N, C-alpha and C positions, 0 to 999 in steps of 0.2 A: 504494500500500500504506500503510495506516495505521500510524503508529509504535506500537511496543509501549511501554507505560507502566510506570514504576517508582513505586510508591506506598508510602511509609512509613506505618505505622499506629500511632497513639497510643491505647492503651487507657487511659482516664482514670477514676480512682476518687478521689473526694474532692479533685478538682483537681490530682492528680498522675498522671503516667504510670506504669503498672504493667505487668509482664509475668510470665507463668507458663508452665507446661508442661501440655499437655492441658487447658487452661482452669482449672488449680488452682495452688496454691502461688505466689501472686502476690508479687512483690517490687517495690520502688520503683525507677523507672527515670528519674526526673527531672521537670523542669518542662515541660509540653507546649507552652507558647507559645515558650519559648526553643528547644526542639527543633525545632518547626515552622519557625522562622526559619532555623535551621542547615540543615535539609533543603532548604528553598527555595533557599538560597544555593548548596548543593551540586549542584543540578540536578534535584531530585525533580520529577516531572511533575505529581503531585497529592499531597494528603495526606488521610488519613482519621482522624477523631477519633471514638472510640466511648466514650460514658459507660457503662461496663459494669455499673454498679450503679444506674442511673438509677431514680428514683422521681418521682412527681408533685411531691413537696416539693422535689426538687433541680432542678426545671426552671429556676428562676432562676439557679442556679449554672451550668448548662450554657450558658444564653444569655449570661451574663457572660463565660464562657470563649470563646465564639464571637466576641463583640465584640473581645476582646483579640487573638484569632488574626487576625481580619479586618483589624485595624489594622496588623498587621505583615507579612502575606503578600501576594505578588503571583502566586500560583499557585492553581488551584482546590482547594477542600477540601470534603470530605463530612463531615457530622455525623450521628451516630446514637446511639441509646440512649434508650429511654423515649419515643420519638415515637409517639403513639397516635392522633393526629387531625390534620386539616388545620390546626387552630389551632396545635398544637405545631410542625408543620413550618413554618408561616408565621413563627412566632417565631424559629426558627433561621435561616431564609432572610433575614428582615428584619435579623437581627443581623449578617449577612454571609456565611453559608455559601452555597456554590454548589450543593450537592446535599444531599439528606437520605437517610439509610439507615433502612429499616424491616426488622424481623426478626420477633420474637414477635408484635407487634401485627398484622402482616399475615397471619400464620398463623391467629390467632384470629378475625380479621375481614378476609378477603381483599378485600372491597369497598374497604378503605382504599387499596389500590394504585391502583384506578381513580379514586377521589376525588382522590388526590394528583396523578396524571397529568393529570386533567382541569383541575385548578386551576393547576398549576405547569408542566406539560409533562413528557413522559416522560424528557427529558434530565436532569431534576432528581431522578428517583426511582431509587434503588438498593435492590434487594431483597437483603438479606444472608441467607445460608442457612448455618447451622451444622449439619453432618451427620456422623454416625459410621457407619462401615462395620461392620455387625453380622453379615453373612454374604456369601457370594460375590455380588457385584454388587448387594447390598442396602445402601442407605445410608438411615438413619433421621434425620429432622429432629429437632433438639433445640431447646428454647426456654429462656428465662430464663438466658442466658449458659451454655448447655450443661447445665443442671441437670435438665431435664425432657425425657424421651424421648416422642416422639409416634408415631402410626401413619403419619404422612405420609412419603412416599418422595421422595428428592432429585430424581430426573429428572422425575417427574410434577408436583411442586410448582414446579420451575423453569419448566416449560412453562406451567403455569397462571399463574405470576407474569408471564411475558411477555405472555400473552393478556390479562391485566388491565391492562397498561400500564406494566410495569417497563421502565426504560431500560437497566439493567445488572443483572447478577447478581454478587454477591460471595459466592463459595463458599469457606467455611472447612472444611477437613477436620479434625475433632476428633482423628482418629487421628494426624495428622501435626503438629498444632499444637505448636510449641515444641521439636520433636524434632531439628530441623536435619538431617533425613534426606531432604529433598526433598518436592516437592509431590505431591498425589494426581493424577498425570498421566493415568492411565487413566480415572478418573472425569471429569476435566476434558475429555478428548478426547470422551467420550460426551456430555457436556453441550453441547459445541460443535456436535455433530451434531443436537442436539434443539432448541436455541434459535438465534435469528438476531440476538440482541442481544449486546453485549460481555460477556465473562466475566472477572472479576477472580479470579485464583488466590490463595488464602490458606492458610497453614499448612504449615510444614516447611522454609522456606528456610534453608540453612546454608552454601552455597557459591555462587560465581558460576555454576558449571555447572548448578546447580538452576534458576536463572532461564532459562538457555538451554534447558534441557530442557522447562520448562513452556511456553515460547513455541513450541517446535517439536513435541515429542511431545504435550504437553498442549493445544496450540493455544489457549492463553490469550491474551487481548488485553492484559491487564495483570497484574502480579505485585505482591502486597502482602506486606510483611514488617515485623517489629517489632524483636525483640531483636538481630538481626545489625547493624541500624543503630544502635539505642540504645546498644549496648555496643561500638561501633566495630570490629566484626569485619570488616565490608565497608564501604568508602567508596563512596558513590553515583557520584562521578566515575569511579573505577576500574571499577566494575561496568558503567557505560555504555560506557566505552571497550572493555572486554572484549566486550560484546555486539555492539557495532558491528564490531569486528574479526572476530567470528564470522558476520557477514553479516546480522545482524538490523536491521530498521528502527528506529532509536533516535534520539531527539532528544538531542544532546550540546551 
């Protein structure tokens, strides 16, 4: 049985970690390199860094951040935000990232997923999906950091992403994001039936029980969280001990 993974996420804006609720009302949450080091020391399995306001002009800033992170970390980390081409991905990976995450660019040009998988291997390609539940069992994909609703639907897009070469799906429920009311486990369980690649649950973590629930009810392979770690609401070592005690396969 593969171990379940705990993944702190650092949303980076102008070189600082930020956190909001339902993708808005962002507040400063610290220095991403320092936080990454702390999480690695605490036993995080991986890290995710997302440049949430990335533009072409900021690409050098992101590469510099990746270099700083890579110099300090000994665990895998994923970088996303503004990666629109094989060249962008190569720059991040060459700077030290282990995986790259694509979201809006993959929706606008799905061939990008295949190009990245062919060049770097599927294990390096994470397709991030931001979706909002708009009706019963209807989840609409949103782009540009949640600002733009599309006609694409969560489950069909996840399946297409897998078929095009994605190695993992990072699904963020916009309804749950920042609420600390738990993950979107019903949708996650449906996703697990549809795709055969690992699913990272994101959006809604507030208690240790929420992690247990997403690994059991939601059938997620990994759970990503931000504010509960940034603001010391839950310590990663305590969380891992709890999950281990609950019978889950966890690296401690």
